[in-house]
Z-matrix of the N, CA and C atoms (Angstrom, degrees):
N
C 1 1.470
C 2 1.527 1 109.48
N 3 1.335 2 117.01 1 131.96
C 4 1.456 3 120.99 2 178.77
C 5 1.518 4 110.43 3 -83.09
N 6 1.346 5 115.72 4 166.34
C 7 1.458 6 119.81 5 176.56
C 8 1.520 7 110.94 6 -58.99
N 9 1.342 8 116.54 7 -39.32
C 10 1.466 9 119.57 8 -178.98
C 11 1.517 10 111.21 9 -64.15
N 12 1.353 11 117.10 10 -39.07
C 13 1.455 12 120.33 11 -177.81
C 14 1.528 13 112.21 12 -60.71
N 15 1.324 14 116.88 13 -29.38
C 16 1.465 15 119.82 14 -176.53
C 17 1.528 16 111.67 15 -65.57
N 18 1.324 17 117.64 16 -19.53
C 19 1.454 18 121.23 17 -179.79
C 20 1.530 19 111.73 18 -82.19
N 21 1.310 20 117.80 19 -10.91
C 22 1.449 21 120.88 20 -168.98
C 23 1.516 22 112.46 21 -112.75
N 24 1.327 23 114.76 22 145.73
C 25 1.452 24 121.96 23 177.32
C 26 1.532 25 109.16 24 -71.84
N 27 1.340 26 116.76 25 161.61
C 28 1.460 27 119.20 26 176.92
C 29 1.528 28 111.48 27 -54.33
N 30 1.331 29 115.72 28 131.66
C 31 1.460 30 120.09 29 178.08
C 32 1.513 31 114.42 30 95.10
N 33 1.347 32 118.00 31 -18.20
C 34 1.467 33 121.34 32 -179.82
C 35 1.521 34 108.30 33 -110.99
N 36 1.334 35 116.68 34 122.39
C 37 1.462 36 121.22 35 -178.96
C 38 1.524 37 109.74 36 -128.53
N 39 1.337 38 117.59 37 145.85
C 40 1.467 39 120.91 38 -175.61
C 41 1.524 40 114.08 39 -51.13
N 42 1.308 41 117.53 40 -45.86
C 43 1.454 42 120.30 41 -175.33
C 44 1.510 43 115.02 42 -77.80
N 45 1.346 44 117.11 43 -1.93
C 46 1.453 45 120.89 44 -178.53
C 47 1.523 46 112.64 45 -103.21
N 48 1.322 47 117.78 46 -7.01
C 49 1.461 48 120.63 47 -175.16
C 50 1.530 49 110.53 48 -68.75
N 51 1.328 50 115.75 49 127.17
C 52 1.469 51 121.45 50 177.72
C 53 1.527 52 112.35 51 -117.36
N 54 1.337 53 116.36 52 -28.06
C 55 1.465 54 121.16 53 -170.51
C 56 1.525 55 110.29 54 -128.04
N 57 1.337 56 115.74 55 133.18
C 58 1.463 57 122.60 56 172.93
C 59 1.518 58 107.44 57 -119.26
N 60 1.337 59 116.20 58 119.57
C 61 1.465 60 122.31 59 -179.16
C 62 1.520 61 108.61 60 -108.84
N 63 1.322 62 116.27 61 129.71
C 64 1.459 63 122.07 62 -177.21
C 65 1.520 64 111.11 63 -109.64
N 66 1.316 65 116.57 64 139.34
C 67 1.450 66 121.85 65 159.57
C 68 1.531 67 106.93 66 -67.91
N 69 1.335 68 117.20 67 164.06
C 70 1.467 69 118.86 68 -179.60
C 71 1.533 70 111.79 69 -103.25
N 72 1.330 71 117.32 70 -72.95
C 73 1.466 72 120.69 71 -174.28
C 74 1.527 73 110.78 72 -67.37
N 75 1.323 74 116.25 73 126.60
C 76 1.456 75 121.61 74 179.75
C 77 1.512 76 113.91 75 87.15
N 78 1.339 77 116.16 76 -13.46
C 79 1.463 78 121.16 77 179.41
C 80 1.522 79 110.14 78 -110.06
N 81 1.321 80 116.20 79 -55.63
C 82 1.466 81 121.02 80 176.50
C 83 1.519 82 112.07 81 -99.75
N 84 1.325 83 116.93 82 -30.68
C 85 1.476 84 120.54 83 -175.32
C 86 1.519 85 111.04 84 -122.41
N 87 1.323 86 115.54 85 137.25
C 88 1.460 87 122.74 86 178.23
C 89 1.530 88 108.27 87 -85.20
N 90 1.328 89 115.99 88 82.94
C 91 1.469 90 120.98 89 -171.75
C 92 1.523 91 113.14 90 -120.14
N 93 1.327 92 117.30 91 9.08
C 94 1.463 93 120.20 92 -176.75
C 95 1.522 94 111.91 93 -56.74
N 96 1.321 95 117.61 94 -48.62
C 97 1.464 96 120.76 95 -176.51
C 98 1.528 97 111.17 96 -61.84
N 99 1.334 98 117.38 97 -40.95
C 100 1.448 99 120.82 98 -179.76
C 101 1.525 100 111.56 99 -66.70
N 102 1.323 101 117.04 100 -42.89
C 103 1.466 102 119.88 101 179.39
C 104 1.524 103 110.44 102 -62.63
N 105 1.323 104 117.05 103 -47.21
C 106 1.461 105 120.95 104 -179.10
C 107 1.523 106 110.74 105 -61.19
N 108 1.330 107 117.12 106 -44.05
C 109 1.461 108 120.78 107 -179.78
C 110 1.530 109 111.46 108 -62.57
N 111 1.327 110 116.97 109 -41.59
C 112 1.464 111 120.27 110 -178.42
C 113 1.527 112 111.71 111 -70.41
N 114 1.338 113 117.35 112 -36.38
C 115 1.461 114 119.90 113 175.46
C 116 1.527 115 110.51 114 -65.28
N 117 1.330 116 117.34 115 -44.35
C 118 1.463 117 120.62 116 177.05
C 119 1.533 118 110.37 117 -60.25
N 120 1.333 119 117.07 118 -41.59
C 121 1.460 120 120.68 119 -178.63
C 122 1.530 121 111.35 120 -64.56
N 123 1.324 122 117.15 121 -40.99
C 124 1.464 123 120.42 122 177.98
C 125 1.527 124 110.68 123 -65.25
N 126 1.326 125 116.83 124 -40.70
C 127 1.463 126 121.24 125 177.33
C 128 1.528 127 110.69 126 -61.03
N 129 1.322 128 115.85 127 -42.40
C 130 1.473 129 119.62 128 178.40
C 131 1.518 130 111.26 129 -67.22
N 132 1.323 131 117.63 130 -42.12
C 133 1.466 132 121.31 131 179.03
C 134 1.529 133 111.52 132 -56.02
N 135 1.323 134 115.53 133 -37.62
C 136 1.464 135 120.79 134 -176.42
C 137 1.529 136 112.68 135 -91.65
N 138 1.338 137 116.28 136 9.18
C 139 1.466 138 122.82 137 176.37
C 140 1.533 139 111.89 138 57.37
N 141 1.328 140 115.50 139 40.39
C 142 1.455 141 121.20 140 178.11
C 143 1.527 142 110.41 141 -92.19
N 144 1.315 143 116.00 142 163.99
C 145 1.462 144 120.93 143 177.13
C 146 1.530 145 109.49 144 -63.68
N 147 1.332 146 118.14 145 128.74
C 148 1.470 147 119.79 146 179.36
C 149 1.527 148 111.46 147 -60.70
N 150 1.327 149 115.67 148 148.34
C 151 1.459 150 121.88 149 -179.87
C 152 1.526 151 110.13 150 -117.42
N 153 1.304 152 116.51 151 151.68
C 154 1.465 153 121.64 152 178.61
C 155 1.522 154 109.65 153 -68.33
N 156 1.334 155 116.03 154 147.00
C 157 1.463 156 120.73 155 178.01
C 158 1.517 157 112.09 156 -52.58
N 159 1.323 158 116.69 157 -39.64
C 160 1.464 159 120.76 158 -178.12
C 161 1.525 160 111.09 159 -59.76
N 162 1.315 161 116.57 160 -41.04
C 163 1.467 162 121.36 161 179.68
C 164 1.519 163 110.42 162 -66.85
N 165 1.318 164 116.34 163 -42.98
C 166 1.462 165 120.90 164 -178.03
C 167 1.527 166 110.40 165 -68.30
N 168 1.326 167 117.29 166 -42.53
C 169 1.472 168 120.40 167 -179.31
C 170 1.522 169 111.80 168 -60.15
N 171 1.317 170 116.59 169 -32.46
C 172 1.458 171 120.01 170 -173.05
C 173 1.524 172 113.55 171 -67.13
N 174 1.340 173 118.45 172 -17.61
C 175 1.473 174 119.83 173 179.95
C 176 1.523 175 111.92 174 -90.76
N 177 1.325 176 117.98 175 -5.03
C 178 1.461 177 119.90 176 178.10
C 179 1.519 178 108.79 177 -62.29
N 180 1.307 179 115.37 178 129.75
C 181 1.454 180 121.53 179 -176.33
C 182 1.516 181 112.55 180 112.27
N 183 1.334 182 116.51 181 -25.42
C 184 1.454 183 120.74 182 174.54
C 185 1.523 184 109.66 183 -80.69
N 186 1.337 185 116.48 184 161.21
C 187 1.452 186 119.60 185 168.51
C 188 1.516 187 109.35 186 -64.94
N 189 1.338 188 117.16 187 157.96
C 190 1.465 189 119.96 188 -174.29
C 191 1.524 190 111.80 189 -62.61
N 192 1.314 191 118.20 190 -39.60
C 193 1.467 192 119.95 191 179.57
C 194 1.532 193 110.71 192 -64.01
N 195 1.322 194 116.41 193 -42.13
C 196 1.461 195 120.40 194 178.68
C 197 1.531 196 110.60 195 -67.52
N 198 1.332 197 116.92 196 -35.45
C 199 1.461 198 120.27 197 176.39
C 200 1.525 199 110.86 198 -63.82
N 201 1.327 200 116.73 199 -41.31
C 202 1.470 201 120.57 200 178.33
C 203 1.524 202 110.22 201 -63.16
N 204 1.335 203 116.98 202 -44.54
C 205 1.465 204 120.70 203 179.14
C 206 1.520 205 111.56 204 -59.69
N 207 1.333 206 116.74 205 -33.31
C 208 1.465 207 121.00 206 179.87
C 209 1.525 208 110.97 207 -75.39
N 210 1.336 209 116.44 208 -43.01
C 211 1.464 210 120.80 209 -176.17
C 212 1.525 211 112.54 210 -78.07
N 213 1.342 212 115.96 211 -38.87
C 214 1.472 213 121.16 212 -175.54
C 215 1.531 214 107.78 213 -134.74
N 216 1.327 215 117.27 214 74.81
C 217 1.471 216 119.77 215 -172.41
C 218 1.530 217 113.35 216 -68.68
N 219 1.331 218 114.47 217 157.19
C 220 1.457 219 120.39 218 171.81
C 221 1.515 220 115.75 219 80.87
N 222 1.321 221 117.93 220 18.35
C 223 1.464 222 120.61 221 -178.68
C 224 1.527 223 110.72 222 -98.48
N 225 1.353 224 115.22 223 158.54
C 226 1.463 225 119.62 224 -175.55
C 227 1.527 226 111.27 225 -90.71
N 228 1.342 227 115.44 226 179.94
C 229 1.465 228 121.36 227 -175.90
C 230 1.521 229 112.15 228 -63.36
N 231 1.328 230 117.38 229 -34.51
C 232 1.470 231 120.71 230 179.48
C 233 1.525 232 110.38 231 -63.80
N 234 1.335 233 116.31 232 -42.87
C 235 1.463 234 119.96 233 176.94
C 236 1.521 235 111.09 234 -63.70
N 237 1.333 236 116.58 235 -44.77
C 238 1.466 237 120.14 236 179.00
C 239 1.524 238 110.73 237 -55.77
N 240 1.323 239 116.92 238 -46.11
C 241 1.452 240 120.04 239 -178.11
C 242 1.518 241 111.73 240 -64.70
N 243 1.326 242 117.23 241 -39.57
C 244 1.460 243 120.80 242 178.33
C 245 1.526 244 111.01 243 -64.32
N 246 1.332 245 116.56 244 -43.71
C 247 1.464 246 120.55 245 178.97
C 248 1.524 247 110.26 246 -61.67
N 249 1.327 248 116.85 247 -46.24
C 250 1.460 249 121.15 248 -179.42
C 251 1.524 250 110.84 249 -60.18
N 252 1.320 251 117.00 250 -42.82
C 253 1.467 252 120.14 251 -179.63
C 254 1.523 253 111.32 252 -63.51
N 255 1.330 254 117.06 253 -43.09
C 256 1.470 255 119.92 254 178.39
C 257 1.529 256 110.32 255 -65.42
N 258 1.323 257 117.06 256 -45.05
C 259 1.466 258 120.39 257 -179.94
C 260 1.529 259 110.61 258 -59.35
N 261 1.307 260 117.11 259 -49.01
C 262 1.462 261 120.13 260 -176.49
C 263 1.522 262 112.08 261 -67.19
N 264 1.336 263 116.76 262 -33.11
C 265 1.465 264 118.71 263 176.45
C 266 1.522 265 110.64 264 -61.59
N 267 1.323 266 116.86 265 -43.99
C 268 1.467 267 120.13 266 178.16
C 269 1.529 268 110.57 267 -68.66
N 270 1.344 269 116.96 268 -40.12
C 271 1.462 270 120.33 269 -177.13
C 272 1.521 271 111.18 270 -62.27
N 273 1.317 272 117.14 271 -49.55
C 274 1.462 273 120.12 272 -175.13
C 275 1.524 274 112.35 273 -75.38
N 276 1.339 275 116.73 274 -10.59
C 277 1.458 276 120.24 275 175.12
C 278 1.525 277 112.21 276 -91.36
N 279 1.331 278 117.35 277 -7.22
C 280 1.465 279 120.63 278 -176.45
C 281 1.516 280 110.74 279 -110.52
N 282 1.319 281 115.35 280 156.12
C 283 1.471 282 121.84 281 -178.93
C 284 1.527 283 109.12 282 -136.74
N 285 1.320 284 116.38 283 55.26
C 286 1.462 285 120.28 284 -170.19
C 287 1.527 286 114.51 285 -102.79
N 288 1.339 287 117.91 286 -3.09
C 289 1.464 288 120.34 287 -173.21
C 290 1.519 289 111.32 288 -105.43
N 291 1.329 290 115.56 289 142.88
C 292 1.461 291 121.34 290 176.70
C 293 1.526 292 108.86 291 -137.47
N 294 1.325 293 116.56 292 158.28
C 295 1.450 294 120.77 293 174.93
C 296 1.525 295 109.65 294 -65.17
N 297 1.315 296 116.88 295 144.49
C 298 1.456 297 120.16 296 171.82
C 299 1.535 298 109.19 297 -64.43
N 300 1.309 299 115.63 298 153.25
C 301 1.454 300 120.37 299 178.23
C 302 1.516 301 111.62 300 -59.79
N 303 1.312 302 115.96 301 135.87
C 304 1.458 303 121.11 302 176.55
C 305 1.511 304 115.37 303 85.30
N 306 1.333 305 118.68 304 -0.95
C 307 1.462 306 120.99 305 -178.18
C 308 1.521 307 111.45 306 -63.54
N 309 1.324 308 116.25 307 -50.62
C 310 1.465 309 119.38 308 -177.50
C 311 1.533 310 110.80 309 -61.91
N 312 1.313 311 116.14 310 -40.95
C 313 1.464 312 120.09 311 179.75
C 314 1.537 313 110.89 312 -65.17
N 315 1.337 314 116.87 313 -39.80
C 316 1.456 315 121.07 314 178.56
C 317 1.525 316 110.99 315 -63.88
N 318 1.312 317 116.60 316 -44.83
C 319 1.464 318 120.30 317 178.33
C 320 1.527 319 110.89 318 -64.59
N 321 1.319 320 116.52 319 -38.61
C 322 1.479 321 120.00 320 177.47
C 323 1.529 322 110.58 321 -60.12
N 324 1.322 323 116.38 322 -44.82
C 325 1.472 324 120.43 323 -179.77
C 326 1.531 325 109.89 324 -62.11
N 327 1.314 326 117.13 325 -44.85
C 328 1.465 327 120.25 326 -179.21
C 329 1.524 328 111.15 327 -62.85
N 330 1.310 329 116.49 328 -40.85
C 331 1.471 330 118.98 329 178.94
C 332 1.520 331 111.38 330 -67.62
N 333 1.333 332 115.38 331 -42.26
C 334 1.471 333 119.26 332 -179.51
C 335 1.522 334 111.75 333 -62.76
N 336 1.325 335 116.43 334 -30.13
C 337 1.455 336 120.79 335 178.92
C 338 1.525 337 112.96 336 -81.06
N 339 1.320 338 116.65 337 -6.59
C 340 1.457 339 120.69 338 174.15
C 341 1.515 340 116.49 339 96.85
N 342 1.346 341 117.93 340 10.79
C 343 1.453 342 119.68 341 177.73
C 344 1.525 343 111.24 342 -77.04
N 345 1.321 344 115.90 343 145.11
C 346 1.452 345 121.28 344 165.67
C 347 1.525 346 107.77 345 -76.49
N 348 1.342 347 116.91 346 143.83
C 349 1.462 348 121.09 347 -178.58
C 350 1.522 349 110.05 348 -123.24
N 351 1.337 350 115.50 349 141.28
C 352 1.454 351 120.73 350 178.50
C 353 1.516 352 111.60 351 -139.03
N 354 1.330 353 115.04 352 169.91
C 355 1.467 354 122.38 353 174.74
C 356 1.522 355 108.18 354 -131.08
N 357 1.325 356 116.57 355 135.28
C 358 1.465 357 123.46 356 171.23
C 359 1.523 358 106.36 357 -130.19
N 360 1.316 359 117.40 358 111.11
C 361 1.453 360 121.03 359 -166.32
C 362 1.520 361 112.84 360 -136.51
N 363 1.317 362 115.47 361 152.61
C 364 1.450 363 121.88 362 172.66
C 365 1.514 364 113.17 363 -76.76
N 366 1.320 365 118.07 364 -4.04
C 367 1.454 366 121.50 365 177.98
C 368 1.526 367 110.31 366 -70.42
N 369 1.312 368 116.35 367 160.65
C 370 1.462 369 121.20 368 171.55
C 371 1.526 370 109.34 369 -77.86
N 372 1.329 371 115.98 370 162.65
C 373 1.464 372 119.11 371 176.47
C 374 1.530 373 110.99 372 -59.94
N 375 1.320 374 116.41 373 -42.91
C 376 1.460 375 119.03 374 179.03
C 377 1.521 376 111.04 375 -59.69
N 378 1.348 377 116.26 376 -43.68
C 379 1.459 378 119.94 377 -178.55
C 380 1.511 379 112.37 378 -67.39
N 381 1.332 380 117.27 379 -41.85
C 382 1.461 381 119.56 380 -179.62
C 383 1.527 382 110.93 381 -67.02
N 384 1.325 383 117.17 382 -46.11
C 385 1.467 384 119.47 383 -179.00
C 386 1.527 385 111.11 384 -60.17
N 387 1.317 386 115.72 385 -38.38
C 388 1.461 387 119.04 386 179.59
C 389 1.526 388 111.27 387 -63.40
N 390 1.334 389 116.52 388 -46.97
C 391 1.459 390 119.38 389 -175.90
C 392 1.529 391 111.26 390 -72.94
N 393 1.326 392 117.82 391 -29.75
C 394 1.466 393 119.66 392 175.32
C 395 1.526 394 110.78 393 -64.00
N 396 1.326 395 116.51 394 -39.85
C 397 1.465 396 119.92 395 177.02
C 398 1.527 397 110.36 396 -67.82
N 399 1.324 398 116.88 397 -45.55
C 400 1.462 399 120.86 398 -177.10
C 401 1.532 400 112.18 399 -62.76
N 402 1.317 401 117.00 400 -34.54
C 403 1.466 402 120.28 401 -178.37
C 404 1.525 403 112.88 402 -90.80
N 405 1.328 404 117.07 403 -7.78
C 406 1.460 405 120.21 404 -177.82
C 407 1.516 406 113.69 405 74.04
N 408 1.346 407 117.42 406 22.61
C 409 1.461 408 121.11 407 -176.93
C 410 1.529 409 113.02 408 -105.02
N 411 1.308 410 118.37 409 8.91
C 412 1.460 411 121.75 410 -175.76
C 413 1.530 412 112.16 411 -54.82
N 414 1.334 413 116.77 412 -38.43
C 415 1.466 414 120.13 413 -175.81
C 416 1.526 415 113.58 414 -89.79
N 417 1.322 416 117.56 415 4.39
C 418 1.463 417 120.42 416 -177.24
C 419 1.527 418 112.71 417 -82.04
N 420 1.331 419 117.09 418 -23.47
C 421 1.457 420 120.06 419 -169.58
C 422 1.526 421 111.40 420 -111.50
N 423 1.329 422 114.29 421 135.94
C 424 1.455 423 120.86 422 -179.14
C 425 1.520 424 112.43 423 -80.36
N 426 1.315 425 117.36 424 -24.98
C 427 1.459 426 121.80 425 178.78
C 428 1.520 427 108.84 426 -159.12
N 429 1.336 428 116.58 427 144.21
C 430 1.463 429 121.70 428 178.24
C 431 1.525 430 108.95 429 -137.27
N 432 1.323 431 115.17 430 150.93
C 433 1.458 432 119.92 431 178.86
C 434 1.517 433 108.54 432 -143.61
N 435 1.357 434 115.79 433 139.85
C 436 1.457 435 121.65 434 -173.56
C 437 1.529 436 110.79 435 -122.06
N 438 1.344 437 115.08 436 166.61
C 439 1.458 438 120.45 437 -173.73
C 440 1.521 439 112.87 438 -72.07
N 441 1.341 440 119.03 439 -16.03
C 442 1.463 441 119.81 440 175.46
C 443 1.525 442 111.77 441 -92.24
N 444 1.341 443 116.50 442 8.43
C 445 1.462 444 121.60 443 178.05
C 446 1.530 445 112.11 444 -116.76
N 447 1.317 446 116.80 445 -7.26
C 448 1.466 447 122.55 446 -177.23
C 449 1.526 448 107.83 447 -161.36
N 450 1.324 449 118.11 448 164.81
C 451 1.467 450 120.08 449 175.82
C 452 1.533 451 111.50 450 -56.39
N 453 1.313 452 115.48 451 147.56
C 454 1.461 453 121.12 452 -178.29
C 455 1.523 454 111.41 453 -66.87
N 456 1.330 455 115.57 454 154.47
C 457 1.460 456 120.67 455 168.72
C 458 1.535 457 108.31 456 -53.21
N 459 1.319 458 118.10 457 144.98
C 460 1.472 459 128.58 458 10.66
C 461 1.523 460 115.26 459 -90.10
N 462 1.339 461 118.24 460 10.87
C 463 1.467 462 120.03 461 174.83
C 464 1.534 463 108.49 462 -57.38
N 465 1.317 464 119.21 463 139.98
C 466 1.469 465 121.27 464 -174.14
C 467 1.525 466 115.53 465 -83.22
N 468 1.347 467 118.22 466 1.92
C 469 1.462 468 119.00 467 -170.18
C 470 1.524 469 113.31 468 -59.74
N 471 1.334 470 118.07 469 -39.62
C 472 1.462 471 119.11 470 -179.94
C 473 1.524 472 111.27 471 -59.22
N 474 1.317 473 116.59 472 -44.20
C 475 1.466 474 120.13 473 177.83
C 476 1.530 475 110.91 474 -66.27
N 477 1.319 476 117.05 475 -42.42
C 478 1.461 477 119.97 476 177.47
C 479 1.525 478 111.04 477 -57.86
N 480 1.331 479 116.68 478 -42.54
C 481 1.467 480 120.75 479 -178.47
C 482 1.523 481 111.51 480 -64.56
N 483 1.331 482 116.48 481 -43.72
C 484 1.466 483 120.22 482 179.61
C 485 1.525 484 110.31 483 -64.00
N 486 1.330 485 116.74 484 -44.96
C 487 1.458 486 119.76 485 -179.32
C 488 1.526 487 111.43 486 -64.91
N 489 1.326 488 116.70 487 -40.02
C 490 1.467 489 119.70 488 179.07
C 491 1.526 490 110.97 489 -64.95
N 492 1.337 491 116.70 490 -42.66
C 493 1.465 492 120.24 491 179.88
C 494 1.523 493 111.51 492 -60.17
N 495 1.324 494 116.97 493 -36.79
C 496 1.464 495 121.42 494 -175.64
C 497 1.528 496 112.77 495 -98.93
N 498 1.328 497 116.81 496 2.61
C 499 1.465 498 122.08 497 177.87
C 500 1.527 499 110.98 498 57.31
N 501 1.329 500 115.28 499 51.73
C 502 1.467 501 122.73 500 -178.46
C 503 1.525 502 108.35 501 -124.05
N 504 1.307 503 117.21 502 141.81
C 505 1.459 504 122.40 503 179.78
C 506 1.530 505 111.39 504 -87.26
N 507 1.340 506 118.09 505 157.55
C 508 1.467 507 120.83 506 177.18
C 509 1.524 508 113.12 507 -55.30
N 510 1.344 509 117.22 508 -38.97
C 511 1.464 510 119.71 509 -178.99
C 512 1.520 511 112.58 510 -72.26
N 513 1.324 512 117.31 511 -4.39
C 514 1.470 513 122.25 512 176.54
C 515 1.529 514 111.53 513 -106.78
N 516 1.339 515 116.49 514 11.85
C 517 1.464 516 121.49 515 -169.90
C 518 1.521 517 111.45 516 -126.64
N 519 1.332 518 115.65 517 141.70
C 520 1.464 519 122.71 518 172.03
C 521 1.525 520 108.07 519 -122.91
N 522 1.324 521 116.18 520 132.99
C 523 1.460 522 122.60 521 174.34
C 524 1.516 523 109.01 522 -102.98
N 525 1.330 524 117.27 523 130.28
C 526 1.465 525 122.95 524 -178.01
C 527 1.529 526 108.68 525 -115.32
N 528 1.346 527 117.63 526 123.90
C 529 1.457 528 119.48 527 -179.30
C 530 1.503 529 113.58 528 -158.36
N 531 1.330 530 115.16 529 171.49
C 532 1.467 531 121.68 530 -174.52
C 533 1.519 532 113.12 531 -111.00
N 534 1.346 533 118.39 532 2.07
C 535 1.460 534 119.80 533 -177.22
C 536 1.523 535 111.68 534 -128.00
N 537 1.321 536 114.42 535 162.52
C 538 1.455 537 120.24 536 173.24
C 539 1.518 538 111.25 537 -59.51
N 540 1.330 539 116.57 538 -32.47
C 541 1.474 540 119.79 539 -179.72
C 542 1.536 541 110.50 540 -62.03
N 543 1.334 542 116.73 541 -37.71
C 544 1.470 543 120.42 542 177.12
C 545 1.518 544 110.88 543 -66.07
N 546 1.339 545 116.11 544 -43.64
C 547 1.455 546 120.48 545 -178.78
C 548 1.534 547 110.83 546 -65.62
N 549 1.323 548 116.19 547 -40.52
C 550 1.463 549 120.17 548 179.78
C 551 1.525 550 110.76 549 -68.26
N 552 1.330 551 117.46 550 -39.72
C 553 1.454 552 120.90 551 177.28
C 554 1.522 553 110.50 552 -60.55
N 555 1.331 554 116.43 553 -45.20
C 556 1.462 555 120.61 554 179.42
C 557 1.522 556 110.91 555 -61.86
N 558 1.330 557 116.76 556 -43.77
C 559 1.462 558 120.25 557 178.35
C 560 1.522 559 110.77 558 -61.61
N 561 1.328 560 116.77 559 -41.82
C 562 1.457 561 121.20 560 -179.85
C 563 1.529 562 112.10 561 -66.88
N 564 1.343 563 116.18 562 -28.71
C 565 1.465 564 120.85 563 179.81
C 566 1.515 565 112.67 564 -90.54
N 567 1.330 566 117.35 565 -9.74
C 568 1.457 567 120.87 566 179.36
C 569 1.506 568 114.90 567 79.89
N 570 1.331 569 117.99 568 21.41
C 571 1.466 570 121.75 569 -179.89
C 572 1.526 571 110.75 570 -99.62
N 573 1.329 572 116.37 571 169.84
C 574 1.452 573 121.25 572 171.37
C 575 1.517 574 110.57 573 -69.61
N 576 1.338 575 116.81 574 159.51
C 577 1.456 576 122.28 575 -177.56
C 578 1.520 577 110.01 576 -128.28
N 579 1.331 578 117.28 577 128.90
C 580 1.458 579 123.06 578 171.25
C 581 1.521 580 107.53 579 -122.83
N 582 1.333 581 117.24 580 124.74
C 583 1.459 582 122.21 581 -179.31
C 584 1.524 583 110.66 582 -103.09
N 585 1.328 584 115.12 583 146.60
C 586 1.465 585 121.06 584 171.88
C 587 1.525 586 108.00 585 -127.80
N 588 1.327 587 116.39 586 143.14
C 589 1.467 588 121.02 587 -175.50
C 590 1.519 589 112.37 588 -96.94
N 591 1.328 590 117.06 589 20.72
C 592 1.464 591 121.34 590 -178.72
C 593 1.516 592 112.78 591 -80.70
N 594 1.345 593 117.58 592 -8.54
C 595 1.455 594 121.09 593 -176.12
C 596 1.517 595 113.06 594 -106.60
N 597 1.342 596 115.99 595 -142.30
C 598 1.460 597 120.88 596 -167.95
C 599 1.521 598 114.48 597 -90.42
N 600 1.324 599 118.45 598 -20.39
C 601 1.464 600 119.99 599 -176.83
C 602 1.521 601 111.25 600 -99.44
N 603 1.315 602 115.32 601 138.83
C 604 1.456 603 121.62 602 -173.99
C 605 1.522 604 111.30 603 -72.60
N 606 1.324 605 115.45 604 165.36
C 607 1.458 606 121.39 605 178.10
C 608 1.522 607 110.76 606 -59.63
N 609 1.338 608 116.77 607 -39.96
C 610 1.465 609 119.39 608 -178.34
C 611 1.524 610 111.05 609 -65.60
N 612 1.325 611 117.56 610 -38.72
C 613 1.470 612 120.43 611 178.08
C 614 1.527 613 110.27 612 -66.28
N 615 1.305 614 116.58 613 -42.84
C 616 1.462 615 120.08 614 -179.05
C 617 1.524 616 111.46 615 -66.80
N 618 1.314 617 116.70 616 -39.26
C 619 1.462 618 120.54 617 -176.76
C 620 1.527 619 112.94 618 -69.82
N 621 1.327 620 118.04 619 -17.30
C 622 1.467 621 119.96 620 174.21
C 623 1.529 622 111.38 621 -59.60
N 624 1.322 623 115.89 622 -25.06
C 625 1.463 624 120.99 623 -175.99
C 626 1.525 625 112.22 624 -95.49
N 627 1.321 626 116.37 625 8.61
C 628 1.461 627 122.92 626 173.93
C 629 1.532 628 112.47 627 51.74
N 630 1.339 629 117.09 628 58.34
C 631 1.463 630 118.52 629 175.19
C 632 1.527 631 110.65 630 -67.62
N 633 1.310 632 115.67 631 164.49
C 634 1.459 633 120.47 632 175.47
C 635 1.520 634 110.39 633 -59.96
N 636 1.331 635 115.75 634 -36.31
C 637 1.456 636 122.21 635 179.35
C 638 1.520 637 107.31 636 -160.11
N 639 1.326 638 117.18 637 153.27
C 640 1.461 639 122.71 638 173.98
C 641 1.518 640 107.21 639 -119.20
N 642 1.337 641 116.78 640 106.28
C 643 1.457 642 123.17 641 -174.89
C 644 1.521 643 110.86 642 -96.98
N 645 1.318 644 115.74 643 153.29
C 646 1.466 645 119.91 644 178.19
C 647 1.520 646 111.07 645 -72.49
N 648 1.312 647 116.58 646 -36.05
C 649 1.463 648 120.92 647 -176.78
C 650 1.524 649 109.67 648 -151.60
N 651 1.325 650 116.16 649 159.90
C 652 1.460 651 120.84 650 -177.34
C 653 1.521 652 111.83 651 -63.74
N 654 1.328 653 117.40 652 -28.90
C 655 1.460 654 120.44 653 -178.73
C 656 1.526 655 112.41 654 -69.00
N 657 1.358 656 117.19 655 -11.65
C 658 1.468 657 120.66 656 175.80
C 659 1.527 658 111.95 657 -81.15
N 660 1.315 659 116.70 658 -8.40
C 661 1.463 660 119.37 659 -171.52
C 662 1.528 661 114.14 660 -68.31
N 663 1.339 662 120.60 661 -43.50
C 664 1.468 663 118.92 662 -179.51
C 665 1.528 664 113.30 663 -58.10
N 666 1.328 665 117.63 664 -41.53
C 667 1.468 666 120.13 665 179.71
C 668 1.520 667 110.56 666 -64.65
N 669 1.336 668 117.57 667 -41.68
C 670 1.464 669 120.40 668 177.93
C 671 1.527 670 110.66 669 -63.22
N 672 1.327 671 116.87 670 -43.65
C 673 1.460 672 120.75 671 179.29
C 674 1.526 673 111.01 672 -60.48
N 675 1.321 674 115.89 673 -40.21
C 676 1.470 675 120.18 674 179.17
C 677 1.524 676 110.56 675 -66.47
N 678 1.345 677 116.96 676 -42.26
C 679 1.463 678 120.76 677 -178.37
C 680 1.539 679 110.81 678 -63.86
N 681 1.322 680 117.10 679 -38.39
C 682 1.455 681 121.56 680 -176.01
C 683 1.527 682 112.17 681 -84.88
N 684 1.315 683 115.62 682 -15.91
C 685 1.461 684 119.81 683 179.42
C 686 1.515 685 113.91 684 85.05
N 687 1.334 686 116.99 685 29.56
C 688 1.462 687 119.55 686 176.58
C 689 1.521 688 108.61 687 -75.00
N 690 1.305 689 115.57 688 119.07
C 691 1.466 690 121.83 689 176.98
C 692 1.511 691 107.57 690 -132.18
N 693 1.336 692 117.92 691 156.00
C 694 1.470 693 119.46 692 -178.10
C 695 1.524 694 110.94 693 -59.45
N 696 1.335 695 115.82 694 133.20
C 697 1.456 696 121.39 695 179.32
C 698 1.525 697 112.39 696 -72.86
């Protein structure tokens, strides 16, 4: 066994990786403040009991319906739809999120090296398509999947769909994310896991899931990949 192999779970090897799938919010985009503000605004619109920021932040990464069930459990479909409408009205009226530093450069390096790139996100299709256009990243990704197209994380369906679309096996795939939900989804799908601490979950929480590495920021990824010898399979 080589030193590089020790970093990888059974079935995943550095030289076999073909696909890198990224979470969006908290991984590629610094959107925590905007998400929290919009959730608080929707809660206020519906005259609900205010929630602590810590509680609201913890649902980032889930699909919106699953986030509502966590924050305000036991509500019916009519309530869910009203909450979603209020949240999206505030979201699309705000412009508070930006890409983390080095994201575009990191994606450029991965593409130049020949990796397939994907996104698996708790965002809606409408929200993801909008931000891909706004950031100029629409053409960077070979496949994307959203929480309104498949079960929410940590269910593995989004990853399964991306891998099936691109004809890539789990042992050829790495999932990159900032939450436990990303790590659990990757484990459930049988892919490699890379954690970043730029989002809402702490390093200690992420490390419970034994990722290949826990990076401070996404821009650290190319150097780590080079050190470990990850090359396109």
